[in-house]
Biopython code that builds the backbone (N, CA, C, O; Angstrom):
import numpy as np
from Bio.PDB.StructureBuilder import StructureBuilder

atoms = [
    (1, "MET", "N", (104.313, -55.294, 143.316)),
    (1, "MET", "CA", (105.733, -55.011, 143.244)),
    (1, "MET", "C", (106.070, -54.479, 141.864)),
    (1, "MET", "O", (105.371, -54.748, 140.886)),
    (2, "VAL", "N", (107.124, -53.742, 141.805)),
    (2, "VAL", "CA", (107.602, -53.181, 140.544)),
    (2, "VAL", "C", (108.657, -54.109, 139.955)),
    (2, "VAL", "O", (109.565, -54.553, 140.658)),
    (3, "ALA", "N", (108.533, -54.396, 138.671)),
    (3, "ALA", "CA", (109.500, -55.278, 137.990)),
    (3, "ALA", "C", (110.563, -54.428, 137.297)),
    (3, "ALA", "O", (110.250, -53.489, 136.565)),
    (4, "THR", "N", (111.820, -54.776, 137.543)),
    (4, "THR", "CA", (112.909, -54.072, 136.876)),
    (4, "THR", "C", (113.153, -54.674, 135.494)),
    (4, "THR", "O", (112.684, -55.774, 135.200)),
    (5, "GLU", "N", (113.878, -53.962, 134.662)),
    (5, "GLU", "CA", (114.254, -54.499, 133.351)),
    (5, "GLU", "C", (115.115, -55.743, 133.525)),
    (5, "GLU", "O", (115.015, -56.690, 132.745)),
    (6, "HIS", "N", (115.959, -55.735, 134.550)),
    (6, "HIS", "CA", (116.809, -56.901, 134.827)),
    (6, "HIS", "C", (115.938, -58.136, 135.094)),
    (6, "HIS", "O", (116.199, -59.218, 134.568)),
    (7, "LEU", "N", (114.910, -57.958, 135.913)),
    (7, "LEU", "CA", (114.015, -59.076, 136.221)),
    (7, "LEU", "C", (113.354, -59.597, 134.953)),
    (7, "LEU", "O", (113.328, -60.806, 134.723)),
    (8, "VAL", "N", (112.829, -58.717, 134.141)),
    (8, "VAL", "CA", (112.147, -59.130, 132.911)),
    (8, "VAL", "C", (113.107, -59.886, 132.004)),
    (8, "VAL", "O", (112.734, -60.888, 131.394)),
    (9, "SER", "N", (114.325, -59.415, 131.917)),
    (9, "SER", "CA", (115.348, -60.073, 131.097)),
    (9, "SER", "C", (115.622, -61.488, 131.615)),
    (9, "SER", "O", (115.684, -62.435, 130.830)),
    (10, "ARG", "N", (115.788, -61.635, 132.942)),
    (10, "ARG", "CA", (116.064, -62.948, 133.533)),
    (10, "ARG", "C", (114.863, -63.883, 133.397)),
    (10, "ARG", "O", (115.035, -65.081, 133.171)),
    (11, "MET", "N", (113.646, -63.344, 133.535)),
    (11, "MET", "CA", (112.446, -64.165, 133.351)),
    (11, "MET", "C", (112.439, -64.760, 131.950)),
    (11, "MET", "O", (112.163, -65.947, 131.776)),
    (12, "ASN", "N", (112.738, -63.945, 130.961)),
    (12, "ASN", "CA", (112.765, -64.411, 129.571)),
    (12, "ASN", "C", (113.871, -65.434, 129.350)),
    (12, "ASN", "O", (113.650, -66.450, 128.691)),
    (13, "GLN", "N", (115.049, -65.179, 129.886)),
    (13, "GLN", "CA", (116.177, -66.095, 129.717)),
    (13, "GLN", "C", (115.916, -67.455, 130.370)),
    (13, "GLN", "O", (116.322, -68.492, 129.845)),
    (14, "ARG", "N", (115.241, -67.439, 131.508)),
    (14, "ARG", "CA", (115.085, -68.651, 132.306)),
    (14, "ARG", "C", (113.715, -69.303, 132.152)),
    (14, "ARG", "O", (113.426, -70.304, 132.807)),
    (15, "GLY", "N", (112.883, -68.747, 131.301)),
    (15, "GLY", "CA", (111.575, -69.338, 131.045)),
    (15, "GLY", "C", (110.662, -69.325, 132.260)),
    (15, "GLY", "O", (109.946, -70.295, 132.509)),
    (16, "ILE", "N", (110.681, -68.241, 133.012)),
    (16, "ILE", "CA", (109.844, -68.106, 134.200)),
    (16, "ILE", "C", (108.788, -67.040, 133.913)),
    (16, "ILE", "O", (109.085, -65.846, 133.958)),
    (17, "PRO", "N", (107.556, -67.465, 133.618)),
    (17, "PRO", "CA", (106.509, -66.479, 133.331)),
    (17, "PRO", "C", (106.032, -65.761, 134.595)),
    (17, "PRO", "O", (106.238, -66.240, 135.710)),
    (18, "GLY", "N", (105.411, -64.641, 134.409)),
    (18, "GLY", "CA", (104.915, -63.838, 135.519)),
    (18, "GLY", "C", (103.933, -64.583, 136.407)),
    (18, "GLY", "O", (103.879, -64.342, 137.613)),
    (19, "LYS", "N", (103.146, -65.500, 135.811)),
    (19, "LYS", "CA", (102.188, -66.278, 136.610)),
    (19, "LYS", "C", (102.905, -67.074, 137.690)),
    (19, "LYS", "O", (102.389, -67.212, 138.799)),
    (20, "LEU", "N", (104.089, -67.599, 137.383)),
    (20, "LEU", "CA", (104.845, -68.360, 138.383)),
    (20, "LEU", "C", (105.332, -67.446, 139.499)),
    (20, "LEU", "O", (105.307, -67.820, 140.672)),
    (21, "LEU", "N", (105.773, -66.254, 139.133)),
    (21, "LEU", "CA", (106.229, -65.320, 140.157)),
    (21, "LEU", "C", (105.076, -64.895, 141.056)),
    (21, "LEU", "O", (105.272, -64.673, 142.251)),
    (22, "ASN", "N", (103.868, -64.777, 140.489)),
    (22, "ASN", "CA", (102.699, -64.455, 141.316)),
    (22, "ASN", "C", (102.458, -65.544, 142.355)),
    (22, "ASN", "O", (102.100, -65.243, 143.494)),
    (23, "LEU", "N", (102.652, -66.810, 141.973)),
    (23, "LEU", "CA", (102.507, -67.915, 142.921)),
    (23, "LEU", "C", (103.589, -67.867, 144.002)),
    (23, "LEU", "O", (103.315, -68.135, 145.172)),
    (24, "VAL", "N", (104.804, -67.528, 143.611)),
    (24, "VAL", "CA", (105.894, -67.400, 144.582)),
    (24, "VAL", "C", (105.559, -66.300, 145.591)),
    (24, "VAL", "O", (105.766, -66.470, 146.792)),
    (25, "ILE", "N", (105.046, -65.185, 145.104)),
    (25, "ILE", "CA", (104.670, -64.075, 145.989)),
    (25, "ILE", "C", (103.539, -64.504, 146.922)),
    (25, "ILE", "O", (103.563, -64.196, 148.114)),
    (26, "GLU", "N", (102.549, -65.216, 146.380)),
    (26, "GLU", "CA", (101.370, -65.617, 147.148)),
    (26, "GLU", "C", (101.682, -66.679, 148.200)),
    (26, "GLU", "O", (101.205, -66.586, 149.331)),
    (27, "PHE", "N", (102.475, -67.682, 147.843)),
    (27, "PHE", "CA", (102.644, -68.848, 148.712)),
    (27, "PHE", "C", (104.056, -69.044, 149.253)),
    (27, "PHE", "O", (104.264, -69.879, 150.133)),
    (28, "GLY", "N", (105.017, -68.298, 148.750)),
    (28, "GLY", "CA", (106.400, -68.487, 149.163)),
    (28, "GLY", "C", (106.674, -67.993, 150.576)),
    (28, "GLY", "O", (105.862, -67.292, 151.179)),
    (29, "GLU", "N", (107.835, -68.375, 151.087)),
    (29, "GLU", "CA", (108.270, -67.974, 152.423)),
    (29, "GLU", "C", (109.318, -66.871, 152.299)),
    (29, "GLU", "O", (110.280, -66.998, 151.542)),
    (30, "GLN", "N", (109.121, -65.793, 153.047)),
    (30, "GLN", "CA", (110.064, -64.670, 153.050)),
    (30, "GLN", "C", (111.275, -65.051, 153.890)),
    (30, "GLN", "O", (111.138, -65.420, 155.057)),
    (31, "LYS", "N", (112.453, -64.962, 153.296)),
    (31, "LYS", "CA", (113.711, -65.189, 154.007)),
    (31, "LYS", "C", (114.643, -64.059, 153.639)),
    (31, "LYS", "O", (115.234, -64.045, 152.560)),
    (32, "GLN", "N", (114.766, -63.111, 154.549)),
    (32, "GLN", "CA", (115.528, -61.884, 154.339)),
    (32, "GLN", "C", (114.985, -61.161, 153.105)),
    (32, "GLN", "O", (113.830, -60.734, 153.103)),
    (33, "ASP", "N", (115.794, -61.017, 152.066)),
    (33, "ASP", "CA", (115.333, -60.259, 150.899)),
    (33, "ASP", "C", (114.817, -61.172, 149.782)),
    (33, "ASP", "O", (114.667, -60.734, 148.642)),
    (34, "LYS", "N", (114.546, -62.440, 150.112)),
    (34, "LYS", "CA", (114.093, -63.400, 149.100)),
    (34, "LYS", "C", (112.724, -63.961, 149.477)),
    (34, "LYS", "O", (112.383, -64.056, 150.656)),
    (35, "ILE", "N", (111.959, -64.326, 148.475)),
    (35, "ILE", "CA", (110.730, -65.081, 148.670)),
    (35, "ILE", "C", (110.958, -66.414, 147.979)),
    (35, "ILE", "O", (111.221, -66.458, 146.778)),
    (36, "ILE", "N", (110.857, -67.509, 148.737)),
    (36, "ILE", "CA", (111.228, -68.821, 148.224)),
    (36, "ILE", "C", (110.009, -69.745, 148.238)),
    (36, "ILE", "O", (109.338, -69.903, 149.258)),
    (37, "LEU", "N", (109.746, -70.342, 147.095)),
    (37, "LEU", "CA", (108.730, -71.393, 146.992)),
    (37, "LEU", "C", (109.447, -72.617, 146.449)),
    (37, "LEU", "O", (109.604, -72.777, 145.238)),
    (38, "ASP", "N", (109.883, -73.485, 147.369)),
    (38, "ASP", "CA", (110.666, -74.648, 146.965)),
    (38, "ASP", "C", (109.759, -75.839, 146.661)),
    (38, "ASP", "O", (108.538, -75.765, 146.800)),
    (39, "ARG", "N", (110.380, -76.922, 146.250)),
    (39, "ARG", "CA", (109.644, -78.126, 145.855)),
    (39, "ARG", "C", (108.796, -78.682, 147.000)),
    (39, "ARG", "O", (107.635, -79.035, 146.798)),
    (40, "LYS", "N", (109.370, -78.758, 148.192)),
    (40, "LYS", "CA", (108.675, -79.330, 149.342)),
    (40, "LYS", "C", (107.421, -78.518, 149.684)),
    (40, "LYS", "O", (106.347, -79.086, 149.880)),
    (41, "LEU", "N", (107.556, -77.217, 149.754)),
    (41, "LEU", "CA", (106.415, -76.358, 150.063)),
    (41, "LEU", "C", (105.378, -76.411, 148.943)),
    (41, "LEU", "O", (104.176, -76.400, 149.208)),
    (42, "THR", "N", (105.836, -76.469, 147.698)),
    (42, "THR", "CA", (104.917, -76.550, 146.563)),
    (42, "THR", "C", (104.090, -77.832, 146.620)),
    (42, "THR", "O", (102.881, -77.796, 146.387)),
    (43, "LEU", "N", (104.725, -78.966, 146.929)),
    (43, "LEU", "CA", (104.001, -80.231, 147.043)),
    (43, "LEU", "C", (102.980, -80.188, 148.182)),
    (43, "LEU", "O", (101.886, -80.740, 148.055)),
    (44, "LYS", "N", (103.331, -79.539, 149.285)),
    (44, "LYS", "CA", (102.403, -79.393, 150.410)),
    (44, "LYS", "C", (101.186, -78.571, 149.977)),
    (44, "LYS", "O", (100.053, -78.923, 150.306)),
    (45, "ILE", "N", (101.410, -77.493, 149.251)),
    (45, "ILE", "CA", (100.313, -76.645, 148.774)),
    (45, "ILE", "C", (99.425, -77.414, 147.809)),
    (45, "ILE", "O", (98.202, -77.279, 147.849)),
    (46, "ILE", "N", (100.030, -78.220, 146.941)),
    (46, "ILE", "CA", (99.245, -79.032, 145.996)),
    (46, "ILE", "C", (98.346, -79.999, 146.761)),
    (46, "ILE", "O", (97.185, -80.179, 146.394)),
    (47, "GLN", "N", (98.864, -80.624, 147.820)),
    (47, "GLN", "CA", (98.041, -81.527, 148.638)),
    (47, "GLN", "C", (96.872, -80.773, 149.269)),
    (47, "GLN", "O", (95.750, -81.279, 149.308)),
    (48, "GLU", "N", (97.133, -79.578, 149.756)),
    (48, "GLU", "CA", (96.071, -78.770, 150.366)),
    (48, "GLU", "C", (95.015, -78.390, 149.336)),
    (48, "GLU", "O", (93.821, -78.394, 149.636)),
    (49, "ILE", "N", (95.451, -78.063, 148.122)),
    (49, "ILE", "CA", (94.513, -77.707, 147.054)),
    (49, "ILE", "C", (93.689, -78.928, 146.653)),
    (49, "ILE", "O", (92.487, -78.812, 146.417)),
    (50, "ASP", "N", (94.327, -80.098, 146.574)),
    (50, "ASP", "CA", (93.604, -81.336, 146.252)),
    (50, "ASP", "C", (92.523, -81.605, 147.293)),
    (50, "ASP", "O", (91.400, -81.968, 146.941)),
    (51, "GLN", "N", (92.857, -81.429, 148.579)),
    (51, "GLN", "CA", (91.871, -81.641, 149.639)),
    (51, "GLN", "C", (90.757, -80.599, 149.550)),
    (51, "GLN", "O", (89.586, -80.925, 149.740)),
    (52, "MET", "N", (91.114, -79.360, 149.265)),
    (52, "MET", "CA", (90.118, -78.318, 149.128)),
    (52, "MET", "C", (89.167, -78.629, 147.970)),
    (52, "MET", "O", (87.965, -78.383, 148.067)),
    (53, "ARG", "N", (89.703, -79.167, 146.884)),
    (53, "ARG", "CA", (88.868, -79.548, 145.738)),
    (53, "ARG", "C", (87.857, -80.620, 146.141)),
    (53, "ARG", "O", (86.682, -80.537, 145.784)),
    (54, "LYS", "N", (88.320, -81.629, 146.890)),
    (54, "LYS", "CA", (87.418, -82.677, 147.365)),
    (54, "LYS", "C", (86.313, -82.091, 148.238)),
    (54, "LYS", "O", (85.146, -82.461, 148.105)),
    (55, "ASP", "N", (86.683, -81.183, 149.124)),
    (55, "ASP", "CA", (85.697, -80.558, 150.007)),
    (55, "ASP", "C", (84.706, -79.713, 149.211)),
    (55, "ASP", "O", (83.513, -79.711, 149.513)),
    (56, "LEU", "N", (85.183, -79.005, 148.212)),
    (56, "LEU", "CA", (84.299, -78.186, 147.382)),
    (56, "LEU", "C", (83.332, -79.061, 146.582)),
    (56, "LEU", "O", (82.176, -78.687, 146.385)),
    (57, "ILE", "N", (83.799, -80.218, 146.124)),
    (57, "ILE", "CA", (82.918, -81.143, 145.404)),
    (57, "ILE", "C", (81.805, -81.631, 146.337)),
    (57, "ILE", "O", (80.661, -81.784, 145.909)),
    (58, "LYS", "N", (82.138, -81.877, 147.621)),
    (58, "LYS", "CA", (81.112, -82.271, 148.594)),
    (58, "LYS", "C", (80.058, -81.170, 148.729)),
    (58, "LYS", "O", (78.865, -81.460, 148.825)),
    (59, "ILE", "N", (80.491, -79.922, 148.737)),
    (59, "ILE", "CA", (79.554, -78.804, 148.839)),
    (59, "ILE", "C", (78.660, -78.754, 147.606)),
    (59, "ILE", "O", (77.459, -78.511, 147.721)),
    (60, "VAL", "N", (79.240, -78.982, 146.422)),
    (60, "VAL", "CA", (78.446, -79.021, 145.192)),
    (60, "VAL", "C", (77.410, -80.130, 145.281)),
    (60, "VAL", "O", (76.249, -79.921, 144.930)),
    (61, "ASP", "N", (77.817, -81.313, 145.748)),
    (61, "ASP", "CA", (76.905, -82.452, 145.879)),
    (61, "ASP", "C", (75.734, -82.141, 146.815)),
    (61, "ASP", "O", (74.635, -82.666, 146.636)),
    (62, "LYS", "N", (75.971, -81.298, 147.801)),
    (62, "LYS", "CA", (74.918, -80.925, 148.732)),
    (62, "LYS", "C", (74.053, -79.788, 148.181)),
    (62, "LYS", "O", (73.074, -79.394, 148.815)),
    (63, "GLY", "N", (74.402, -79.267, 147.019)),
    (63, "GLY", "CA", (73.661, -78.145, 146.453)),
    (63, "GLY", "C", (74.032, -76.826, 147.105)),
    (63, "GLY", "O", (73.338, -75.823, 146.942)),
    (64, "GLY", "N", (75.130, -76.837, 147.843)),
    (64, "GLY", "CA", (75.584, -75.660, 148.577)),
    (64, "GLY", "C", (75.416, -75.875, 150.067)),
    (64, "GLY", "O", (74.641, -76.727, 150.501)),
    (65, "VAL", "N", (76.139, -75.106, 150.835)),
    (65, "VAL", "CA", (76.046, -75.160, 152.285)),
    (65, "VAL", "C", (75.873, -73.734, 152.787)),
    (65, "VAL", "O", (76.546, -72.817, 152.316)),
    (66, "VAL", "N", (74.975, -73.552, 153.739)),
    (66, "VAL", "CA", (74.709, -72.235, 154.309)),
    (66, "VAL", "C", (75.199, -72.211, 155.752)),
    (66, "VAL", "O", (74.976, -73.159, 156.505)),
    (67, "LEU", "N", (75.859, -71.138, 156.129)),
    (67, "LEU", "CA", (76.266, -70.894, 157.508)),
    (67, "LEU", "C", (75.584, -69.611, 157.948)),
    (67, "LEU", "O", (75.752, -68.565, 157.322)),
    (68, "VAL", "N", (74.815, -69.693, 159.027)),
    (68, "VAL", "CA", (74.170, -68.507, 159.583)),
    (68, "VAL", "C", (75.066, -67.993, 160.704)),
    (68, "VAL", "O", (75.390, -68.722, 161.641)),
    (69, "ALA", "N", (75.459, -66.725, 160.591)),
    (69, "ALA", "CA", (76.347, -66.133, 161.584)),
    (69, "ALA", "C", (75.933, -64.683, 161.825)),
    (69, "ALA", "O", (75.568, -63.956, 160.901)),
    (70, "VAL", "N", (76.000, -64.291, 163.082)),
    (70, "VAL", "CA", (75.691, -62.918, 163.467)),
    (70, "VAL", "C", (76.781, -62.444, 164.416)),
    (70, "VAL", "O", (77.124, -63.135, 165.376)),
    (71, "ASP", "N", (77.322, -61.265, 164.142)),
    (71, "ASP", "CA", (78.366, -60.677, 164.994)),
    (71, "ASP", "C", (79.505, -61.658, 165.265)),
    (71, "ASP", "O", (79.960, -61.804, 166.399)),
    (72, "ASN", "N", (79.950, -62.319, 164.215)),
    (72, "ASN", "CA", (81.090, -63.236, 164.300)),
    (72, "ASN", "C", (80.806, -64.473, 165.162)),
    (72, "ASN", "O", (81.739, -65.117, 165.643)),
    (73, "VAL", "N", (79.521, -64.809, 165.361)),
    (73, "VAL", "CA", (79.122, -66.007, 166.100)),
    (73, "VAL", "C", (78.390, -66.925, 165.125)),
    (73, "VAL", "O", (77.384, -66.535, 164.532)),
    (74, "MET", "N", (78.904, -68.153, 164.963)),
    (74, "MET", "CA", (78.258, -69.125, 164.080)),
    (74, "MET", "C", (77.080, -69.741, 164.812)),
    (74, "MET", "O", (77.236, -70.303, 165.896)),
    (75, "ILE", "N", (75.890, -69.634, 164.208)),
    (75, "ILE", "CA", (74.669, -70.049, 164.887)),
    (75, "ILE", "C", (74.177, -71.412, 164.410)),
    (75, "ILE", "O", (73.888, -72.285, 165.228)),
    (76, "THR", "N", (74.078, -71.604, 163.095)),
    (76, "THR", "CA", (73.605, -72.878, 162.557)),
    (76, "THR", "C", (74.106, -73.037, 161.136)),
    (76, "THR", "O", (74.657, -72.110, 160.542)),
    (77, "THR", "N", (73.903, -74.234, 160.605)),
    (77, "THR", "CA", (74.293, -74.528, 159.226)),
    (77, "THR", "C", (73.313, -75.535, 158.647)),
    (77, "THR", "O", (72.690, -76.303, 159.380)),
    (78, "TYR", "N", (73.183, -75.525, 157.325)),
    (78, "TYR", "CA", (72.330, -76.494, 156.650)),
    (78, "TYR", "C", (72.719, -76.601, 155.190)),
    (78, "TYR", "O", (73.379, -75.726, 154.630)),
    (79, "ASN", "N", (72.283, -77.721, 154.581)),
    (79, "ASN", "CA", (72.501, -77.907, 153.148)),
    (79, "ASN", "C", (71.564, -76.975, 152.399)),
    (79, "ASN", "O", (70.388, -76.863, 152.747)),
    (80, "ARG", "N", (72.064, -76.323, 151.399)),
    (80, "ARG", "CA", (71.256, -75.374, 150.636)),
    (80, "ARG", "C", (70.038, -76.049, 150.017)),
    (80, "ARG", "O", (68.951, -75.472, 150.028)),
    (81, "ASP", "N", (70.190, -77.244, 149.485)),
    (81, "ASP", "CA", (69.068, -77.957, 148.876)),
    (81, "ASP", "C", (67.969, -78.287, 149.883)),
    (81, "ASP", "O", (66.787, -78.221, 149.546)),
    (82, "SER", "N", (68.341, -78.640, 151.111)),
    (82, "SER", "CA", (67.337, -79.013, 152.111)),
    (82, "SER", "C", (66.473, -77.815, 152.467)),
    (82, "SER", "O", (65.289, -77.983, 152.759)),
    (83, "TYR", "N", (67.021, -76.631, 152.452)),
    (83, "TYR", "CA", (66.246, -75.431, 152.761)),
    (83, "TYR", "C", (65.234, -75.163, 151.664)),
    (83, "TYR", "O", (64.097, -74.785, 151.944)),
    (84, "ARG", "N", (65.638, -75.358, 150.418)),
    (84, "ARG", "CA", (64.739, -75.125, 149.284)),
    (84, "ARG", "C", (63.550, -76.059, 149.335)),
    (84, "ARG", "O", (62.419, -75.651, 149.070)),
    (85, "ARG", "N", (63.804, -77.316, 149.676)),
    (85, "ARG", "CA", (62.727, -78.296, 149.759)),
    (85, "ARG", "C", (61.746, -77.953, 150.871)),
    (85, "ARG", "O", (60.537, -78.124, 150.712)),
    (86, "MET", "N", (62.259, -77.472, 151.987)),
    (86, "MET", "CA", (61.397, -77.143, 153.117)),
    (86, "MET", "C", (60.530, -75.913, 152.811)),
    (86, "MET", "O", (59.405, -75.811, 153.301)),
    (87, "SER", "N", (61.047, -74.987, 152.009)),
    (87, "SER", "CA", (60.331, -73.746, 151.781)),
    (87, "SER", "C", (59.312, -73.854, 150.644)),
    (87, "SER", "O", (58.589, -72.892, 150.385)),
    (88, "LEU", "N", (59.236, -74.999, 149.959)),
    (88, "LEU", "CA", (58.284, -75.136, 148.847)),
    (88, "LEU", "C", (56.911, -75.482, 149.292)),
    (88, "LEU", "O", (56.012, -75.628, 148.463)),
]
sb = StructureBuilder()
sb.init_structure("model")
sb.init_model(0)
sb.init_chain("A")
sb.init_seg("    ")
for serial, (resi, resn, name, xyz) in enumerate(atoms, 1):
    if name == "N":
        sb.init_residue(resn, " ", resi, " ")
    sb.init_atom(name, np.array(xyz, "f"), 0.0, 1.0, " ", f" {name:<3s}", serial, name[0])
structure = sb.get_structure()
């Protein structure tokens, strides 16, 4: 999106950095000519990110996870570390 001088002026006046506006664009809800990222939706996104972090830590603990897929069909999966051990 293109930023107007008015927008830049209001961002400076209200202490809203561009990084916050990027989050509003990414996760906010479009309502007519506005994109809104309110407190309730923000808290929901934070919960989802927290859960995603936990899941990613599980993947790290497994040494990675592999999904074998061909033509959009999931065939099998395995822990990355277990494959390395088998191939040695």
